[in-house]
Structures are given as C-alpha cells and as structure tokens.
N, C-alpha and C positions, 0 to 999 in steps of 0.2 A: 572828404572821406576816403577818396582814392589815395591821397597823399599819406594819410595815416596808415592805410593798409600796406602801402609800399614800404613805409618805414618799418612796420612790424615784420614784413617779409624779409627785409634786409637784416634786421636784428636777428631773426631766427636763422637765416642763412649763415650769418657770421658766427653765431653760436654753434651751429652744426659743424661748420668748417673747423673751428678751433677745437671742438670736442674730438673730431676725427683726427686732427693732427696730434693731439695729446695722446690719444689711444695708439696711434701709429708709432709715436716715439717710444711708448712703453713696449709695443710689440717688437720693435727692433731689438730691444734687450732680450726679450724672450726668444726670438728667433736665433740670436747669436748664441745664447746658452744652449738651446736645443741642438743647434748645428754642431757646436763643439762636443756636446755629449754623444751625438750620433757618430761623429768621427772618432771619438776616443772609446766608444763602446767595446770594440774588439779586445782592447787590453784590459778594460774593467771587467769583462766577462772571463778573461783568461786567468787573471791574477786576483788575489785577495787585495782589497783596498788598503788594508793595513800594511801588507807587504810592499805595496807600491810606495806608500807615503813614508814608511819608517825603515826601509832597507837602504843600505849605503852602497850596494853593489850595482854599478852601472856598466854593464857589458852587453850591449845590444846584440853582438855576434853570437853570444851564448844564451840569448833570451832572458837576460837579467836586467830589469828596469827598476832600479831603486832611486827614488826621487829625493831622498833625505839630503844629500849633499847640495842639491840645487835649491831646496827649500831653505836650508840653513844659510846658504850663501846669499839668497835674496833677502832674508830677514836681517842678516848681519849688515849687509851693505846699506839697506834702507834705514836700519836703526842708527848706524853711524852718521848717515846723511842728516837725519832729523835731529840728532843730538848736537851736531855741529852747526846746523843752519838755524834752528829755532831760536836760541838766545840771541844770536847776531841779528836775525831778522826782526825780532821783537824789539830789541833796544834801538835798532836803526829806525824802525817805524815810529817809536816813541820820540826819538830825537827830531825826526823830520816833521812830525805833527805838533809837538809840544814845545820844542826849543829852537829849532832852526828858523832863520829869517827867510823872507821870500826869495832872496837871491840864491841861497843854497838850494831851496826846493826847486827853483827854476832850472837849475843844472842837474839835480839829482833825478828828477822824474823822467826826463828823456833817457838818461843813462840806464835807469832800471828797465825801461821799455826796450832799449837796444839789447841789454843782457838777456832779457826774457825771450827776445826774438831770435837769438843766435841758434843755429842748428846744433843739435847735440854732438855731431861729429867734431865740431870745433872744440867743444869742451873735452872730447875724448883725445884729440890731438894735443891740446894743451896739457892734459893730464899725463900723456905719454912722454912729452918732452920735458916737463918740469916736476910734476908730482912723483912719478915713478922713480926717476933718478935721485930725487931728494930722499925718498924713503929708503932706497937701496944703499946709498952712500952715507947718509947723515943720521937718519933715525933708526933704521933697523939694526945696524951694528951695535947700538947701545943695549939691545935686548936679545938678539939672536946672533948666531954665528954667520949666517948668510941669508940673504933675501934678494930676489931679483927686482923687488919693488912692485911687481904686479901682484897686488894684494887686495884683500877686502878693504883695508884702510884707504888705499888709493881710490878704489871705487866709491867709498863713502865720501871722501873729500870732493871728488869730481861731482858726484851726484848732489852733495850738499850745496856746492856752489851753483849748480844748475837750478835747483829749486829755490835758492835764496831770493832772486828777483821776484818770483811768484809770491813767496811769503811776504816780502816787504810790501809789495804793491797791495796785496789783499789786506794786510794789517793797517796800512795807511788809510785805505778806503773805510775800513771798519772803525778806526779811531775818529775819523772825520765825521762819522754819523752821530757821535756822542754830542748832545747839545752843549753849547758853551755855557748855558745857564747853570748846568751842574758843576762845571769847573769853577765858575764865579761864586756859586753858593758855598762850595767847599773852602775856597781861599778866603772868602769873607768871614768864615768862622775861625780863621787862624791857621788853617792847614798850609803847609808849604807846597810848592809845586809838585815835588816828588810824592808827597803824601796824597795829593789830589790824584796824581797819575795812578798811584798804587791802589788806592781805596775807592776811587770813582771810575776812572777811565778803564783800567784793566778789569776791575770787577764787573763793570757794566758790559764790557766787551767779551767776557768769558765764553759765552756760548758761541759767538762768532770766531773767537780764537780757536776753540776746539774744532769747529767745522773747517777752518782754514788748515789746521794741522792734518786733519783727515784727508782733505783734498791734496795736500802736499805729499802725504804718504802714498795715496793712490797714484799720483804722478810719478813718484820715485819708484814705486813697486814695478811699474811696467816699462821703465826706461831700458833701452836696448843698446844702442850703438856706443854710448859713452862708457858704460860699464863693461861692455864686451871688449873694449880696447885696453882697459887698465886692470882688470881683475885677475888675469892669468888663466881663466877658463880651465881649471883643473877639477875633474869630477870626483873630488874627495871632500868630506866634511871638514871645514876649517876649524882648527882648534884655537886659533887666535886671530886677531885682526891683521897680523903680519904674515899670514899665509894666503896663498892663492885661493880663490873661490870661483864658483860657476853659477851665477844667478839664472833663474828660469828664463827670462827674456833672451839672455845670451845663448842659452841652449837652443831655443827655437830658431833664433836668427842664424846661428852657426851651422845648424844641421838640417834645416828644412830644405828639401830639394836634393839632399845628398843621402846616399845609402838607404833610400826609401824602398829598395827592393828587398830589404830584410823584413822578415815577418814581424808585424806589429810595430815597426819603427815609426811609421807615420802616426799610428794611433797613440804611441807614447808621446810624441811631440804635441799632438792635439790634446792629450791629457794634461800636459804641462800648461798649455794655453787655458784649458778649463780650470785648472787650479788658480791661475792668475785671475781669471774672470770671477770665480767664486770668492776668492779672498778680498778682492776690491769691493764686490757687492756687500760682503759681510762688514767690512770696514765702514762703508757708508751707512749701512743699516744700524750698526752699533752707534755711530755718531748721531744719527737721527733720534735714536732712543734716548741717548744721554742729553741731547739738546732739548728734547721734550720734557725731561725731568728737571733740567736746570732752569728753563725759561720762566716758569712761574715764580722763581725766587728773585 
C-alpha cells in the first residue's frame, strides 16, 4: 500500500514539475514581448504606428524614425535566401534519402552538421571575400552601371547558404519518417521512383515541409552578423536586389550602444526588435494554422 502511494506521489510530482516547466517556457515568451513593448513604448506613444512602419525617412538626429527601408531590406534578403535555398535543399534531401547509397550518406551527414555549426561570422567573411566581389565585377555590370557588391542579393546568397544545412537536415529527417511500405506499394503498382517521390513522399511530407520552411524563415529573419557584413547597410528602401539594403537585425547590432543619448533612439531600436519578435510569432502562428488545415487531408 505504501509502495503504491509513493508511486502515485512520484507520478503527481513529475506531472506538476512538467506542467510548471511548460508554463514557464510560455511565460518566457510573454515576458520577452512585454519587455520589448515597455522599452519601445516611448516611440509608440510619440509617433503614429503607421508613420513608423511606412515612412522611409530615417534621421534620428531630427527625430525621424521611418522603418520602411529596414522592413523592406529584411523581407527582400529573407525572400532571396528562401528562393535560393529551398529548391536546392529539397532536391538534396530527396537525393540523399531516395537515391544515394550508404557511402554517400556517411560522408554527407557529417558535412551538413559541420556547415550547420559554423559561426555566422564565417559565412559573412566568406561572403565579403567571394560573393561581394563576384557581384561587383561579374554580375552587376550586366544590369547596372556600378555596384559595390554590398547588396541585398549578396545578403540573400549568404543567408541562403547559411540556412541550407538546416533545411537539408530537417527535410532528411522528415522523409525518413515516411514508411517504406508506402514506397513499395506505389512502385508495385507500376509507378517509377520519381513518381513515387512526387506523389507519395512529397505529398505525405507536405505539412512537415511547410513547417520546416517557416522555421527556416524565422531563422533567416533574425540573422545578424552575416547580413550586416554584406548588405551595405544603407537606410534607403531598395528598388532592386542589386542595391544596398539595411535589415532590421543589422540596424540593432550596428547602433545599439551608440548615440543612445538622442531622444527616443533606444526606444526606436527596441521597436525594431519588437517588430522582429511579432513577425516571427505571426509566421509560426500562420504555419500552425495551415498545418492544422492540411493535416486531416
């Protein structure tokens, strides 16, 4: 009797501890959001929210805080990164899970882990030494008269290569969860391997692919050092991918700690952080809604 009571007590204690930790993890997100809002409240109260988000004038010395160039720069760089990385990652994962032999997988998996673990500053240096000169001397002259190479395209390329190992690794894990019985059933009915991949593996993995892409977008959206080194950091709305841009993370990293004596400057930087926080939360919320709608199918 005492043994059973002790087991019940242990079970309830474990349940209570796990519940507490779950609530605590959720509270961390709430505390972060509230803290960022409190810090950015002075500028939100001083200016109209639409003026902050849709104005292009960034002159802190004159009290002008327009975040549109930074928002457009962030969206442009992130969009380029996803467009470049997604098809490469998807096809690489398909090859490694469906076509490659064990020897190729043995070498590729550690390489992916190494690439995923490299500090972002290394990608930034690589982009500065190779991608920026290539854009400046080879690509940009075909379309514009002059470019320094420090462009949104450079940021997108570097960021796309940064998130590529993450996408490939997650896609591989996703495809490996598909039962082999489904593949065998498809091929026994006369389908080719590619038809099986297209209509069985990819279709069955669609919710997971969507969640993986959203996770990659969230990862890319907040990247700082790499994009800071190759984007040019010009506070103007980019009109093309061959112009310099200034993503929000680079704005925060470049300016926090400097010129904070200016009125509302710190609040403006905290508002930039709040925008990143809200956008990433919205991305994840939308992905969960879409996953919920797709899953029953």
